[in-house]
N, C-alpha and C positions, 0 to 999 in steps of 0.2 A: 453531434454524437456524444460529446464529452460528458455533459451532465447526466445523460441517460446511462452511459457506460459506467461512470462513477457510482451511480445509484444501484446499478445492476450488480457490480462487484461487491458493494457493501451488503446488499440484500443476500447475495449468494453465500456469504460467510456463515449465515445461520446464527450469528452471534448478535447480542444486543446492539441495535442500530446506532444509538447515540455515541457510545465510546468508540466503536469501530469507525464511525464517520469522522470523529475528531482526530483519531490517530491517522486514518487514511489521508485526510486533508492536510494534516501536519506533515506527513511524509511527502505528499505532492508539493507542498510549499517548499520543503527542504531542497527538492530537486528542481524548483522553479517551474513547476507545472500547475495548471489550473483545472479543477474538476469540470468547469464549464467548457473547456476546449480540449480536454484529454482525448488523445487518440489511442488506438489499440497498441501501436508501436511504442508510444510513450509509457503506457501501462506496463508493457513487457519489460522495458528498460528499468523502470522504477522498481517493479516487483523482483526482478533478477538481483538488483543491488540490495534490496531489503532482505531477501532470502539469504544472500551471501552473508550479510551482517548477522542475521539471526543464527545461522549455522556456526559462524565463528564464535559468537557469544556462547552458544550451547557447548561447543568444544572446549572453550576456555573454562566454563563452569565444571564440566566433566573432569578436566585435568586438575582442577584445584582441590 
């Protein structure tokens, strides 16, 4: 399921595939996950952490 799941997520962004794929794979690596073995639960975990970081960065920029 992993490789297909990763490719599906990347394609679903509607953004240019190469830069999104690089960032997504770097994010997975940071959390010790592999695109080849990625499960839906792992995806949820990684994306929840990623979104929390993005929201905190946006809030910090807004306050500055």
